[in-house]
N, CA, C and O of each residue as an XYZ file, in Angstrom:
900
protein
N     -30.130    -23.921     18.451
C     -31.159    -23.266     18.052
C     -32.592    -24.153     17.933
O     -32.508    -25.354     18.190
N     -33.621    -23.716     17.633
C     -34.817    -24.438     18.015
C     -34.850    -25.782     17.195
O     -35.384    -26.746     17.744
N     -34.330    -25.934     15.935
C     -34.238    -26.900     15.129
C     -33.721    -28.005     15.849
O     -34.365    -29.052     15.911
N     -32.600    -27.870     16.409
C     -31.906    -28.935     17.079
C     -32.833    -29.277     18.194
O     -33.073    -30.478     18.320
N     -33.401    -28.449     19.030
C     -34.142    -28.608     20.350
C     -35.388    -29.581     19.698
O     -35.697    -30.631     20.261
N     -35.903    -29.231     18.754
C     -37.055    -29.933     18.349
C     -36.746    -31.198     18.071
O     -37.496    -32.102     18.438
N     -35.494    -31.468     17.320
C     -35.081    -32.841     16.975
C     -35.034    -33.723     18.228
O     -35.289    -34.928     18.227
N     -34.687    -33.008     19.279
C     -34.374    -33.852     20.718
C     -35.756    -34.204     21.037
O     -35.880    -35.322     21.537
N     -36.806    -33.536     20.874
C     -38.057    -33.835     21.277
C     -38.508    -35.256     20.476
O     -38.981    -36.250     21.026
N     -38.248    -35.097     19.101
C     -38.556    -36.450     18.268
C     -37.681    -37.416     18.529
O     -38.109    -38.550     18.316
N     -36.421    -37.314     18.984
C     -35.586    -38.107     19.558
C     -36.369    -39.234     20.708
O     -36.552    -40.451     20.683
N     -36.708    -38.143     21.694
C     -37.328    -38.829     22.982
C     -38.660    -39.477     22.717
O     -39.097    -40.349     23.468
N     -39.387    -39.004     21.521
C     -40.578    -39.696     21.129
C     -40.249    -41.126     20.527
O     -40.886    -42.136     20.822
N     -39.390    -41.099     19.822
C     -39.160    -42.284     18.801
C     -38.442    -43.409     19.875
O     -38.539    -44.622     19.689
N     -37.781    -42.865     20.911
C     -37.138    -44.152     21.860
C     -37.790    -44.362     23.019
O     -37.221    -44.870     23.985
N     -39.234    -43.938     23.037
C     -39.965    -44.411     24.252
C     -40.511    -45.870     23.982
O     -40.294    -46.459     22.922
N     -41.138    -46.331     24.888
C     -41.718    -47.602     24.593
C     -43.207    -47.452     23.959
O     -43.955    -46.582     24.405
N     -43.538    -48.134     23.129
C     -44.852    -47.795     22.604
C     -46.163    -47.576     23.427
O     -47.080    -46.823     23.099
N     -46.098    -48.464     24.709
C     -47.237    -47.998     25.527
C     -47.005    -46.736     26.459
O     -47.899    -46.241     27.145
N     -45.880    -46.336     26.410
C     -45.304    -44.936     27.479
C     -45.974    -43.766     26.830
O     -46.016    -43.581     25.614
N     -46.462    -43.040     27.691
C     -46.668    -41.462     27.251
C     -45.706    -40.519     27.759
O     -45.053    -40.604     28.799
N     -45.704    -39.391     26.683
C     -44.554    -38.412     26.823
C     -45.032    -37.311     26.964
O     -45.934    -36.883     26.245
N     -44.416    -36.564     28.077
C     -44.847    -35.176     28.185
C     -43.563    -34.302     28.239
O     -42.688    -34.596     29.054
N     -43.464    -33.593     27.684
C     -42.083    -32.435     27.395
C     -42.362    -31.134     27.640
O     -42.978    -30.541     26.755
N     -41.974    -30.363     28.916
C     -41.916    -29.019     28.872
C     -40.560    -28.543     28.398
O     -39.481    -28.832     28.916
N     -40.774    -27.735     27.288
C     -39.334    -27.633     26.542
C     -39.292    -25.702     26.702
O     -40.249    -24.942     26.553
N     -38.263    -25.442     26.946
C     -37.991    -24.009     26.944
C     -36.850    -23.496     26.185
O     -35.726    -23.705     26.643
N     -36.994    -22.810     25.010
C     -36.047    -22.225     24.272
C     -35.531    -21.014     24.442
O     -36.255    -20.149     24.935
N     -34.204    -20.708     24.079
C     -33.754    -19.411     24.357
C     -33.251    -18.727     23.233
O     -32.736    -17.617     23.364
N     -33.363    -19.347     22.015
C     -32.787    -18.840     20.876
C     -33.109    -17.281     20.675
O     -32.153    -16.564     20.378
N     -34.142    -16.806     20.786
C     -34.776    -15.415     20.358
C     -34.800    -14.627     21.506
O     -35.604    -13.697     21.563
N     -33.989    -14.874     22.493
C     -34.142    -14.107     23.769
C     -33.055    -12.969     23.745
O     -33.142    -12.019     24.523
N     -32.129    -13.073     22.924
C     -31.243    -11.970     22.685
C     -29.851    -12.462     23.199
O     -29.833    -13.559     23.756
N     -28.592    -11.710     23.060
C     -28.867    -10.402     22.298
C     -28.793    -10.338     21.069
O     -28.050    -11.039     20.382
N     -29.769     -9.257     20.550
C     -29.881     -9.223     19.030
C     -28.580     -8.396     18.090
O     -28.248     -8.514     16.910
N     -28.018     -7.486     19.273
C     -26.856     -6.622     18.863
C     -25.621     -7.461     18.401
O     -24.764     -7.058     17.614
N     -25.655     -8.699     19.012
C     -24.273     -9.338     19.038
C     -24.522    -10.474     17.637
O     -25.570    -11.063     17.368
N     -23.276    -10.539     16.931
C     -23.256    -11.350     15.699
C     -22.442    -12.782     16.094
O     -21.432    -12.891     16.789
N     -23.143    -13.738     15.485
C     -22.613    -15.220     16.076
C     -22.040    -15.727     14.547
O     -22.441    -15.278     13.473
N     -21.192    -16.583     14.696
C     -20.212    -17.286     13.664
C     -21.214    -18.258     12.832
O     -21.073    -18.536     11.642
N     -22.202    -18.699     13.644
C     -23.146    -19.894     12.891
C     -24.320    -19.199     12.600
O     -25.224    -19.946     12.226
N     -24.627    -17.921     12.653
C     -25.700    -17.662     12.134
C     -25.720    -16.239     11.443
O     -25.227    -15.270     12.020
N     -26.380    -16.124     10.029
C     -26.228    -14.824      9.454
C     -27.667    -14.361      9.073
O     -28.436    -15.038      8.392
N     -27.943    -13.144      9.583
C     -29.394    -12.704      9.335
C     -29.534    -12.447      7.744
O     -28.608    -12.053      7.035
N     -30.852    -12.736      7.298
C     -31.250    -12.882      5.902
C     -32.465    -12.182      5.688
O     -33.175    -12.411      4.708
N     -32.778    -11.222      6.679
C     -33.988    -10.540      6.667
C     -33.881     -9.120      6.434
O     -33.230     -8.605      7.344
N     -34.223     -8.381      5.668
C     -33.902     -6.758      5.580
C     -34.988     -6.010      5.706
O     -35.963     -6.407      5.067
N     -35.125     -4.953      6.398
C     -36.082     -4.142      6.712
C     -36.130     -2.943      5.831
O     -35.287     -2.070      6.038
N     -37.010     -2.776      4.864
C     -37.124     -1.807      3.798
C     -37.439     -0.587      4.348
O     -38.398     -0.653      5.117
N     -36.943      0.536      4.209
C     -37.103      2.010      4.825
C     -37.067      2.151      6.259
O     -37.573      3.091      6.873
N     -36.389      1.088      6.814
C     -36.176      1.186      8.424
C     -35.078      2.021      8.550
O     -34.287      2.214      7.627
N     -34.973      2.614      9.839
C     -34.038      3.578     10.361
C     -33.643      3.530     11.807
O     -34.496      3.180     12.623
N     -32.487      3.832     12.189
C     -32.160      4.022     13.825
C     -30.991      2.998     13.857
O     -30.688      2.191     12.978
N     -30.385      3.212     15.094
C     -28.894      2.408     15.277
C     -29.192      0.940     15.552
O     -28.326      0.066     15.521
N     -30.628      0.706     15.854
C     -30.742     -0.797     16.041
C     -31.348     -1.501     15.030
O     -31.823     -2.600     15.317
N     -31.430     -1.082     13.878
C     -32.064     -1.788     12.684
C     -31.315     -2.904     12.352
O     -32.002     -3.618     11.622
N     -30.359     -3.321     12.527
C     -29.413     -4.422     12.220
C     -29.908     -5.462     13.621
O     -29.931     -6.693     13.610
N     -30.235     -4.662     14.644
C     -30.673     -5.977     15.712
C     -31.914     -6.426     15.549
O     -32.251     -7.566     15.866
N     -32.922     -5.298     14.886
C     -34.115     -6.120     14.587
C     -34.266     -6.929     13.453
O     -35.208     -7.719     13.387
N     -33.412     -6.816     12.518
C     -33.121     -7.689     11.269
C     -32.750     -9.062     11.745
O     -33.261    -10.083     11.286
N     -31.708     -9.037     12.818
C     -31.412    -10.233     13.245
C     -32.418    -10.949     14.203
O     -32.400    -12.164     14.401
N     -33.178    -10.195     14.699
C     -34.442    -10.697     15.570
C     -35.447    -11.380     14.830
O     -35.864    -12.482     15.185
N     -35.968    -10.621     13.548
C     -36.790    -11.251     12.582
C     -36.283    -12.320     12.018
O     -37.090    -13.222     11.798
N     -34.917    -12.538     11.642
C     -34.109    -13.649     10.870
C     -34.244    -14.827     11.913
O     -34.464    -15.978     11.536
N     -34.114    -14.513     13.128
C     -34.273    -15.801     14.153
C     -35.636    -16.145     14.453
O     -35.874    -17.258     14.924
N     -36.437    -15.430     14.264
C     -37.959    -15.668     14.383
C     -38.443    -16.667     13.169
O     -39.216    -17.609     13.345
N     -37.850    -16.297     11.887
C     -38.290    -17.081     10.755
C     -37.568    -18.679     10.979
O     -38.218    -19.661     10.620
N     -36.482    -18.811     11.462
C     -36.012    -20.100     11.500
C     -36.644    -20.699     12.704
O     -36.640    -21.930     12.678
N     -37.286    -20.057     13.944
C     -38.179    -20.586     14.640
C     -39.205    -21.076     14.312
O     -39.688    -22.123     14.742
N     -39.776    -20.128     13.256
C     -41.162    -20.521     12.760
C     -40.847    -21.734     11.692
O     -41.749    -22.561     11.558
N     -39.817    -21.885     11.031
C     -39.687    -23.131     10.202
C     -39.444    -24.373     10.938
O     -39.784    -25.470     10.494
N     -38.849    -24.205     12.079
C     -38.372    -25.468     12.936
C     -39.842    -25.752     13.657
O     -40.046    -26.917     13.998
N     -40.815    -24.830     13.897
C     -41.993    -25.322     14.738
C     -42.890    -26.003     13.648
O     -43.524    -27.012     13.959
N     -42.977    -25.417     12.202
C     -43.753    -26.181     11.004
C     -43.237    -27.688     10.914
O     -44.017    -28.636     10.829
N     -41.842    -27.819     10.941
C     -41.298    -28.946     10.673
C     -41.653    -30.020     11.968
O     -41.897    -31.208     11.755
N     -41.643    -29.496     13.156
C     -42.258    -30.238     14.263
C     -43.540    -30.674     14.078
O     -43.808    -31.864     14.243
N     -44.496    -29.751     13.706
C     -45.919    -30.058     13.702
C     -45.995    -31.119     12.310
O     -46.830    -32.021     12.248
N     -45.211    -30.911     11.465
C     -45.243    -31.971     10.223
C     -45.111    -33.145     10.583
O     -45.896    -34.035     10.258
N     -44.065    -33.312     11.327
C     -43.515    -34.569     11.677
C     -44.683    -35.492     12.462
O     -45.021    -36.651     12.221
N     -45.116    -34.675     13.363
C     -46.191    -35.386     14.351
C     -47.621    -35.622     13.398
O     -48.315    -36.622     13.587
N     -47.925    -34.747     12.514
C     -49.002    -34.909     11.847
C     -49.044    -36.194     11.025
O     -50.086    -36.595     10.508
N     -47.745    -36.893     10.912
C     -47.771    -38.229     10.161
C     -47.738    -39.421     11.030
O     -47.671    -40.540     10.521
N     -47.788    -39.232     12.486
C     -47.753    -39.979     13.698
C     -49.132    -40.569     13.827
O     -50.051    -39.892     13.365
N     -49.395    -41.638     14.340
C     -50.739    -42.259     14.537
C     -51.194    -41.768     16.015
O     -52.366    -41.527     16.305
N     -49.959    -41.642     17.018
C     -50.382    -41.689     18.471
C     -50.961    -40.208     18.674
O     -50.365    -39.314     18.073
N     -51.804    -39.946     19.276
C     -52.514    -38.846     19.273
C     -51.534    -37.668     20.148
O     -51.127    -37.884     21.290
N     -51.258    -36.434     19.399
C     -50.356    -35.706     19.958
C     -50.886    -34.047     20.208
O     -51.643    -33.556     19.370
N     -50.580    -33.488     21.026
C     -50.932    -32.200     21.405
C     -49.575    -31.285     21.472
O     -48.657    -31.683     22.188
N     -49.445    -30.164     20.797
C     -48.446    -29.400     21.017
C     -48.934    -27.940     21.210
O     -49.547    -27.302     20.354
N     -48.545    -27.435     22.593
C     -48.841    -25.987     22.825
C     -47.524    -25.224     22.828
O     -46.516    -25.582     23.436
N     -47.661    -23.998     21.988
C     -46.511    -23.192     21.846
C     -47.088    -21.642     22.350
O     -48.092    -21.046     21.960
N     -46.016    -21.212     23.409
C     -46.247    -19.774     23.837
C     -44.922    -19.133     24.114
O     -43.914    -19.835     24.201
N     -44.875    -17.749     24.265
C     -43.966    -17.115     24.448
C     -44.211    -16.010     25.672
O     -45.376    -15.938     26.063
N     -43.318    -15.216     26.263
C     -43.457    -14.539     27.509
C     -43.542    -13.301     27.237
O     -44.353    -12.730     27.966
N     -43.005    -12.604     26.439
C     -42.857    -11.156     26.059
C     -42.467    -10.591     24.535
O     -41.915    -11.296     23.691
N     -42.781     -9.449     24.367
C     -42.471     -8.793     22.865
C     -40.954     -8.572     23.032
O     -40.466     -8.574     24.162
N     -40.242     -8.392     21.999
C     -38.807     -8.008     22.072
C     -38.370     -6.710     22.636
O     -39.193     -5.892     23.048
N     -37.187     -6.521     22.661
C     -36.819     -5.184     23.572
C     -37.208     -3.843     22.913
O     -37.373     -3.830     21.693
N     -37.354     -2.808     23.574
C     -37.853     -1.382     23.232
C     -37.132     -1.149     22.107
O     -37.818     -0.629     21.226
N     -35.733     -1.388     21.745
C     -35.120     -1.044     20.780
C     -35.376     -1.561     19.421
O     -35.001     -0.961     18.413
N     -36.025     -2.693     19.403
C     -36.453     -3.473     18.366
C     -37.728     -2.640     17.850
O     -37.870     -2.487     16.637
N     -38.642     -2.110     18.744
C     -39.716     -1.492     18.380
C     -39.274     -0.124     17.728
O     -39.909      0.298     16.762
N     -38.320      0.500     18.179
C     -38.078      1.798     17.695
C     -37.331      1.575     16.338
O     -37.363      2.457     15.480
N     -36.724      0.514     16.159
C     -36.159      0.523     14.915
C     -37.189      0.255     13.587
O     -36.758      0.374     12.440
N     -38.428     -0.075     13.839
C     -39.386     -0.224     12.855
C     -40.548      0.904     12.954
O     -41.672      0.870     12.453
N     -39.923      1.955     13.781
C     -40.878      3.110     14.043
C     -41.764      3.098     14.603
O     -42.750      3.677     14.146
N     -41.825      2.463     15.797
C     -43.027      1.972     16.701
C     -42.665      2.714     17.808
O     -41.460      2.957     17.875
N     -43.481      3.217     18.846
C     -43.596      3.612     20.125
C     -44.116      2.941     21.176
O     -45.189      2.350     21.057
N     -43.337      2.950     22.471
C     -44.164      2.188     23.481
C     -45.238      3.160     24.090
O     -45.054      4.368     24.239
N     -46.337      2.504     24.409
C     -47.474      3.387     25.168
C     -47.293      3.138     26.707
O     -47.367      2.011     27.196
N     -47.051      4.277     27.431
C     -46.714      3.855     29.057
C     -48.152      3.781     29.631
O     -48.177      3.738     30.861
N     -49.318      3.758     29.025
C     -50.463      3.529     29.846
C     -50.524      2.026     30.359
O     -49.622      1.253     30.035
N     -51.543      1.622     31.127
C     -51.410      0.233     31.730
C     -51.712     -0.575     30.400
O     -51.034     -1.577     30.171
N     -52.578     -0.230     29.625
C     -52.689     -1.158     28.237
C     -51.392     -1.293     27.548
O     -50.990     -2.384     27.142
N     -50.713     -0.158     27.408
C     -49.618     -0.282     26.334
C     -48.583     -1.188     27.299
O     -47.905     -2.039     26.724
N     -48.457     -1.038     28.640
C     -47.245     -1.752     29.289
C     -47.947     -3.401     29.168
O     -47.158     -4.342     29.267
N     -49.154     -3.638     28.994
C     -49.733     -4.877     28.983
C     -49.237     -5.684     27.470
O     -49.042     -6.890     27.322
N     -49.113     -4.602     26.451
C     -49.133     -4.872     25.027
C     -47.535     -5.479     24.949
O     -47.194     -6.271     24.071
N     -46.695     -5.024     25.916
C     -45.497     -5.554     25.852
C     -45.183     -7.028     26.018
O     -44.180     -7.563     25.546
N     -46.221     -7.705     26.800
C     -46.074     -8.958     27.124
C     -47.173     -9.688     26.428
O     -47.475    -10.814     26.823
N     -47.768     -9.163     25.470
C     -48.955     -9.703     24.599
C     -48.434    -10.685     23.604
O     -47.960    -10.170     22.592
N     -48.419    -11.996     23.671
C     -48.023    -12.741     22.425
C     -48.855    -13.716     21.936
O     -49.750    -14.071     22.703
N     -48.793    -14.259     20.823
C     -49.471    -15.367     20.359
C     -49.272    -16.763     20.863
O     -48.142    -17.250     20.826
N     -50.322    -17.463     21.346
C     -49.908    -18.512     21.580
C     -50.896    -19.951     20.306
O     -51.942    -19.716     19.700
N     -50.238    -21.076     20.276
C     -50.862    -22.082     19.582
C     -51.052    -23.335     20.010
O     -50.068    -24.074     20.034
N     -52.178    -23.778     20.382
C     -52.523    -25.359     20.512
C     -52.816    -26.028     19.496
O     -53.888    -25.885     18.907
N     -51.759    -26.989     19.086
C     -51.979    -27.956     17.830
C     -52.309    -29.399     18.127
O     -51.819    -29.968     19.103
N     -53.131    -29.987     17.299
C     -53.179    -31.497     17.458
C     -53.066    -32.186     16.248
O     -53.307    -31.571     15.209
N     -52.757    -33.301     16.213
C     -52.791    -34.150     15.008
C     -54.281    -34.993     14.870
O     -54.491    -35.903     14.068
N     -55.043    -34.565     15.651
C     -56.234    -35.175     15.462
C     -57.413    -33.992     15.744
O     -57.020    -32.879     16.095
N     -58.860    -34.242     15.586
C     -59.749    -33.130     15.729
C     -59.873    -32.473     17.057
O     -60.272    -33.220     17.950
N     -59.634    -31.314     17.367
C     -60.050    -30.603     18.731
C     -60.814    -29.643     18.354
O     -60.787    -29.340     17.161
N     -61.766    -28.854     19.346
C     -62.373    -27.708     19.308
C     -61.542    -26.633     18.700
O     -60.451    -26.467     19.244
N     -61.799    -25.939     17.782
C     -60.963    -24.947     17.128
C     -61.559    -23.653     17.661
O     -62.779    -23.498     17.717
N     -60.527    -22.548     18.126
C     -60.801    -21.166     18.080
C     -59.971    -20.281     17.758
O     -58.837    -20.741     17.627
N     -60.073    -19.057     17.551
C     -59.203    -17.960     17.438
C     -59.191    -16.848     17.904
O     -60.323    -16.373     17.992
N     -58.330    -16.158     18.278
C     -58.315    -14.782     18.934
C     -58.650    -14.859     20.510
O     -58.885    -13.842     21.163
N     -58.649    -16.103     21.041
C     -58.752    -15.998     22.423
C     -57.802    -15.070     23.356
O     -56.620    -14.923     23.048
N     -58.296    -14.515     24.386
C     -57.101    -13.712     25.092
C     -57.124    -14.511     26.553
O     -58.120    -14.673     27.258
N     -56.007    -14.887     26.780
C     -55.699    -15.660     28.103
C     -54.293    -15.342     28.305
O     -53.624    -14.603     27.582
N     -53.850    -16.037     29.474
C     -52.535    -15.759     29.977
C     -51.968    -17.203     30.403
O     -52.637    -18.236     30.404
N     -50.521    -17.080     30.788
C     -49.962    -18.327     30.821
C     -50.414    -19.277     31.993
O     -50.328    -20.499     31.876
N     -50.932    -18.624     33.210
C     -51.576    -19.506     34.234
C     -52.710    -20.195     33.881
O     -53.056    -21.138     34.593
N     -53.426    -19.862     32.801
C     -54.512    -20.768     32.525
C     -54.066    -21.804     31.177
O     -54.945    -22.430     30.585
N     -53.009    -21.876     30.883
C     -52.747    -22.581     29.681
C     -52.711    -24.073     30.005
O     -53.177    -24.878     29.199
N     -52.266    -24.397     30.961
C     -52.227    -25.686     31.834
C     -53.701    -26.479     31.666
O     -53.857    -27.559     31.096
N     -54.480    -25.868     32.146
C     -56.013    -26.656     32.218
C     -56.440    -26.722     30.809
O     -57.094    -27.648     30.328
N     -55.899    -25.353     29.990
C     -56.653    -25.479     28.489
C     -55.863    -26.706     27.782
O     -56.420    -27.218     26.811
N     -54.622    -27.212     28.191
C     -54.104    -28.176     27.396
C     -54.823    -29.564     27.937
O     -55.107    -30.510     27.202
N     -55.025    -29.515     29.135
C     -55.498    -30.888     29.528
C     -57.036    -31.063     29.178
O     -57.509    -32.193     29.061
N     -57.685    -30.102     29.038
C     -59.229    -29.982     28.596
C     -59.026    -30.674     27.333
O     -59.573    -31.761     27.150
N     -58.177    -30.062     26.314
C     -58.149    -30.577     24.990
C     -57.727    -31.984     24.750
O     -58.120    -32.682     23.815
N     -56.841    -32.355     25.734
C     -56.442    -33.721     25.671
C     -57.425    -34.612     26.285
O     -57.142    -35.808     26.354
N     -58.469    -34.219     26.711
C     -59.390    -35.142     27.393
C     -59.129    -35.550     28.853
O     -59.933    -36.323     29.375
N     -58.120    -35.116     29.530
C     -57.666    -35.462     30.717
C     -58.349    -34.821     32.101
O     -58.593    -33.614     32.114
N     -58.564    -35.410     32.927
C     -59.184    -34.988     34.173
C     -58.366    -33.617     34.660
O     -57.225    -33.459     34.226
N     -58.869    -32.755     35.444
C     -58.368    -31.669     36.045
C     -58.419    -31.646     37.623
O     -59.325    -32.159     38.281
N     -57.278    -30.954     38.164
C     -57.407    -30.931     39.635
C     -58.563    -30.073     40.150
O     -59.356    -29.551     39.365
N     -58.650    -29.935     41.445
C     -59.452    -28.857     42.130
C     -58.961    -27.610     41.771
O     -59.817    -26.805     41.406
N     -57.819    -27.244     41.781
C     -57.296    -26.014     41.408
C     -57.283    -25.636     40.051
O     -57.279    -24.439     39.765
N     -57.275    -26.477     39.208
C     -57.442    -26.281     37.983
C     -58.907    -25.841     37.515
O     -59.145    -24.997     36.651
N     -59.741    -26.495     38.171
C     -61.328    -26.003     37.979
C     -61.364    -24.550     38.274
O     -61.691    -23.597     37.567
N     -60.944    -24.622     39.500
C     -61.040    -23.144     40.359
C     -60.435    -22.109     39.109
O     -61.087    -21.094     38.867
N     -59.374    -22.342     38.447
C     -58.789    -21.342     37.722
C     -59.685    -21.143     36.479
O     -59.875    -20.039     35.968
N     -60.329    -22.530     35.945
C     -61.499    -22.338     34.602
C     -62.362    -21.471     35.301
O     -62.311    -20.403     34.692
N     -62.996    -21.387     36.093
C     -64.049    -20.444     36.796
C     -63.510    -18.991     36.562
O     -64.030    -18.200     35.774
N     -62.420    -18.731     37.326
C     -61.770    -17.457     37.621
C     -61.586    -16.794     36.248
O     -61.893    -15.611     36.098
N     -61.086    -17.542     35.230
C     -60.887    -17.164     33.950
C     -62.149    -16.487     33.173
O     -62.041    -15.749     32.195
N     -63.276    -16.852     33.751
C     -64.634    -16.201     33.286
C     -64.631    -14.875     33.443
O     -64.997    -14.068     32.589
N     -64.106    -14.553     34.831
C     -64.279    -13.049     35.267
C     -62.812    -12.239     34.928
O     -62.813    -11.112     34.433
N     -61.594    -12.961     35.257
C     -60.450    -12.417     34.824
C     -59.623    -13.496     34.017
O     -59.060    -14.463     34.532
N     -59.640    -13.173     32.638
C     -59.398    -13.861     31.655
C     -57.900    -13.797     31.262
O     -57.407    -14.567     30.437
N     -57.072    -12.632     32.037
C     -55.787    -12.505     31.689
C     -55.219    -11.918     33.114
O     -55.867    -11.112     33.781
N     -54.025    -12.382     33.473
C     -53.342    -12.153     34.822
C     -51.798    -12.097     34.383
O     -51.220    -13.081     33.923
N     -51.283    -11.045     34.541
C     -49.725    -11.043     34.285
C     -49.244    -10.448     35.450
O     -50.047    -10.034     36.286
N     -47.817    -10.330     35.650
C     -47.017     -9.644     37.079
C     -47.524     -8.381     36.934
O     -47.762     -7.799     37.992
N     -47.764     -7.770     35.871
C     -48.030     -6.053     35.896
C     -49.175     -5.809     35.875
O     -49.547     -4.793     36.461
N     -50.193     -6.692     35.161
C     -51.406     -6.040     34.981
C     -52.392     -7.322     34.685
O     -51.963     -8.438     34.394
N     -53.809     -6.976     34.810
C     -54.786     -7.909     34.378
C     -55.990     -7.288     33.771
O     -56.256     -6.090     33.867
N     -56.705     -8.172     33.139
C     -57.863     -7.912     32.241
C     -59.016     -8.711     32.555
O     -58.964     -9.939     32.629
N     -60.288     -7.879     32.782
C     -61.607     -8.437     33.061
C     -62.062     -8.827     31.832
O     -61.453     -8.636     30.779
N     -63.384     -9.503     31.975
C     -64.011    -10.068     30.922
C     -64.677     -8.993     30.091
O     -65.232     -9.312     29.039
N     -64.653     -7.753     30.500
C     -65.166     -6.596     29.733
C     -63.766     -5.969     28.758
O     -63.972     -5.031     27.988
N     -62.712     -6.432     28.854
C     -61.369     -5.913     28.275
C     -61.117     -4.761     28.903
O     -60.744     -3.867     28.144
N     -61.215     -4.414     30.308
C     -60.825     -3.321     31.061
C     -59.541     -3.877     31.762
O     -59.532     -4.972     32.324
N     -58.425     -3.021     31.687
C     -57.242     -3.330     32.273
C     -56.954     -2.715     33.665
O     -57.190     -1.525     33.875
N     -56.419     -3.569     34.656
C     -56.140     -2.944     35.730
C     -54.707     -3.105     36.146
O     -54.042     -4.087     35.815
N     -54.268     -2.169     36.843
C     -52.828     -2.460     37.526
C     -53.220     -3.593     38.642
O     -54.303     -3.915     39.131
N     -51.807     -4.090     38.850
C     -51.923     -5.354     39.652
C     -52.154     -4.903     41.255
O     -52.635     -5.649     42.109
N     -51.694     -3.474     41.487
C     -51.834     -3.018     42.665
C     -53.352     -2.570     43.195
O     -53.705     -2.408     44.363
N     -54.169     -2.415     41.933
C     -55.523     -2.179     42.354
C     -56.154     -2.716     43.281
O     -56.010     -3.938     43.339
N     -56.972     -2.140     44.228
C     -57.509     -2.729     45.628
C     -58.525     -3.549     44.991
O     -58.549     -4.764     45.190
N     -59.371     -2.962     44.234
C     -60.671     -3.827     43.586
C     -60.097     -5.101     43.036
O     -60.716     -6.132     43.303
N     -59.008     -5.188     42.307
C     -58.429     -6.222     41.612
C     -57.946     -7.261     42.656
O     -58.145     -8.468     42.518
N     -57.343     -6.748     43.637
C     -56.636     -7.409     44.764
C     -57.927     -8.250     45.627
O     -57.715     -9.388     46.046
N     -59.024     -7.692     45.802
C     -60.084     -8.150     46.430
C     -60.747     -9.523     45.384
O     -61.120    -10.573     45.908
N     -60.799     -9.320     44.056
C     -61.299    -10.105     43.509
C     -60.191    -11.232     43.375
O     -60.654    -12.372     43.379
N     -59.272    -11.161     43.297
C     -58.064    -12.290     43.299
C     -57.675    -12.683     44.768
O     -56.523    -13.098     44.888
N     -58.290    -12.634     45.685
C     -57.810    -12.719     46.994
C     -57.818    -14.609     47.281
O     -56.980    -15.191     47.969
N     -58.783    -15.164     46.678
C     -58.883    -16.626     46.602
C     -57.593    -17.045     45.964
O     -56.801    -17.778     46.557
N     -57.364    -16.548     44.675
C     -56.290    -16.837     43.659
C     -54.963    -16.557     44.663
O     -54.161    -17.491     44.693
N     -54.710    -15.632     45.310
C     -53.580    -15.275     46.201
C     -53.356    -16.279     47.161
O     -52.227    -16.719     47.383
N     -54.492    -16.713     47.814
C     -54.355    -17.578     49.010
C     -53.821    -18.792     48.649
O     -52.896    -19.337     49.251
N     -54.585    -19.386     47.330
C     -53.834    -20.839     46.993
C     -52.693    -20.644     46.398
O     -51.995    -21.658     46.410
N     -52.190    -19.673     45.843
C     -50.961    -19.656     45.384
C     -50.032    -19.701     46.561
O     -49.155    -20.565     46.528
N     -50.089    -18.967     47.508
C     -49.548    -18.980     48.893
C     -49.107    -20.285     49.334
O     -47.978    -20.702     49.592
N     -50.537    -20.980     49.374
C     -50.825    -22.479     49.882
C     -49.827    -23.461     49.193
O     -49.069    -24.280     49.713
N     -50.041    -23.147     47.846
C     -49.346    -24.225     47.003
C     -47.715    -23.903     47.135
O     -47.001    -24.906     47.170
N     -47.095    -22.690     47.208
C     -45.769    -22.491     47.156
C     -45.064    -22.078     48.238
O     -43.836    -21.992     48.210
N     -45.873    -21.754     49.405
C     -44.845    -21.471     50.523
C     -45.314    -22.038     51.795
O     -44.532    -22.320     52.703
N     -46.750    -22.229     51.878
C     -47.438    -22.993     52.964
C     -47.218    -24.321     53.051
O     -48.238    -25.002     53.149
N     -46.058    -24.957     53.045
C     -45.974    -26.411     53.064
C     -46.725    -27.273     53.958
O     -47.348    -28.272     53.598
N     -46.612    -26.743     55.383
C     -47.266    -27.389     56.482
C     -48.629    -27.511     56.250
O     -49.061    -28.599     56.631
N     -49.469    -26.762     55.750
C     -50.969    -26.607     55.546
C     -51.451    -26.752     54.225
O     -52.523    -26.246     53.893
N     -50.557    -27.578     53.232
C     -50.949    -27.670     51.952
C     -52.017    -28.401     51.563
O     -52.136    -29.555     51.976
N     -53.041    -27.782     50.629
C     -54.002    -28.771     50.385
C     -53.628    -29.499     49.286
O     -53.888    -29.037     48.175
N     -52.966    -30.741     49.407
C     -52.316    -31.395     48.650
C     -53.484    -32.177     47.709
O     -53.155    -32.366     46.538
N     -54.561    -32.555     48.044
C     -55.578    -33.345     47.105
C     -56.136    -32.121     46.282
O     -56.341    -32.268     45.077
N     -56.390    -30.901     46.912
C     -56.885    -29.995     45.902
C     -56.067    -29.417     44.774
O     -56.559    -28.778     43.844
N     -54.589    -29.727     44.943
C     -53.506    -29.111     44.071
C     -53.143    -30.520     42.953
O     -52.923    -30.448     41.744
N     -53.166    -31.469     43.621
C     -52.283    -33.059     43.120
C     -53.285    -34.122     42.446
O     -52.993    -34.972     41.605
N     -54.514    -33.865     43.013
C     -55.229    -35.094     42.504
C     -56.435    -34.717     41.735
O     -57.326    -33.982     42.162
N     -56.395    -35.355     40.400
C     -57.644    -35.203     39.545
C     -58.851    -35.408     39.879
O     -59.089    -36.353     40.630
N     -59.866    -34.608     39.422
C     -61.381    -34.720     40.067
C     -62.027    -35.240     38.665
O     -61.654    -34.974     37.523
N     -63.100    -36.057     39.090
C     -63.862    -36.745     37.939
C     -64.830    -35.789     37.445
O     -65.576    -36.091     36.514
């Protein structure tokens, strides 16, 4: 569970040499499912009042797990808030819970482009134990979080990350299914106009992940001053 996972992060931090820096990309699976299966080491403790449906118990288990995760994240930030070494923590998810959880709390899925996008819209938080620029309600996507983190840390960006920062001004959200422009208009990823707008992005993705012979190594790997 998340609490043990975060304890490992703290252990890595405490065991490093004082002059060393620590970067951890940590992926947890606690709340990924199945919510319909009961476990010997966890008992749901949240009850939905006036809920109904055959997946009500699954939703209560999901919400109970989310609370455990919230408590663990609170404790992780609380620990680093007491440390002198400057620390940034970026937390984000990848999608909403399964359809049956939504049905259990009397919600329905919207099959429009905007509705499908909502299935993957989740909050993220960038926390620091020192003063950084504050904002709330920003819309972005996972492909842009790396440079956001580096910028908050005061670290230099690569050429590709600068490109992403510029692209985010026009297309601030890109997912596997949809994209959203700066005016809040959603587009299907198969939309020809969107493909034209993102053609440089597609080229750079191909060059980075596939075209090893012609890879723009300095563009992707060397920080710009």
